[in-house]
C-alpha angles and dihedrals in degrees: 000000000000091000090053092052092049091048090050092051090049093049091052091050093051089049092053092049090049094058097044104038101079126164104241115186141111121273135213135174137136090287107044143004124204127191135179134206135185137187136170137207126249124220091251088062098255123125126226118237118271112278116215106233097171094118100022135020115241115258116208145129118263131187128226108280096013114149121234136174132210132182136188126206120201121187115184113202092205134026110302148165110230135202129183133181139170115249129194115174122230137048121311096257090061098047105131103190125066116202114237098170128013136033122326121242094262092054125085118209108216125198123205139114123252125198127166091354092303123120114226125190124248109269121253112276096010108148112235113194128175128176137189132200114209140161132213124249135196098264096102106025112164092022142096112262114196118198120194143162130229119219131191133184131188113192126214089257086061094247116133142217130183140166146148131261124202127226106175146352095202127182110220111222123212090242132101124244112246099185130090118319123237124233124242120278112278092176092233123146123160099181121108137056129255104033115286120229118212116209129179101223134146110279122255088229088068090060089048090054091051094051090046093052092048093054093046092050091047093052092047094048091050090050092050091048092052091050090055092053 
């Protein structure tokens, strides 16, 4: 009985690690290039220059209510259908960033052209750019708050590629922001060509979690069975 309890705790730990440890970096091959950028506002109202986070998320301290911006650029090198979504790890009650402008985390921004009711793929080397404006809240004061984006491409030959890109690994200070306030989210975003299509659909990260849980449970059950033998 004691062995089963220890194994169960170990399985839960492995599962939690599997859903939180995500590779977040830019990506580039002969089919697609993906880049990330991040900036934050100063209390005098000015914005810092865009920081390229393609290879490493930006580490910095942010105050409660401080505005930030992030953007992702996807350049397909062949005709593709593209989907982009914001992604912040952790349960809802620990989400540190509130969206002010742009699609919420449960919405996927899909890029394609549509003529006469027929969906066409994004042309090769079209630059797809999408950005978000957010501000921090007080749900994770004193902790590190990662902010990422999920990207997905389906090529004209029906093969697929996806990944995550990191924007920031911010530490949230126990201090209130005294700069300009940000308006509420109106979900407007004019960046990107062709027209983006926002859809509220279950996140791909949920499917990843289910797969990870299934693998962990299978491994643990196999270990328990071998112990019995």
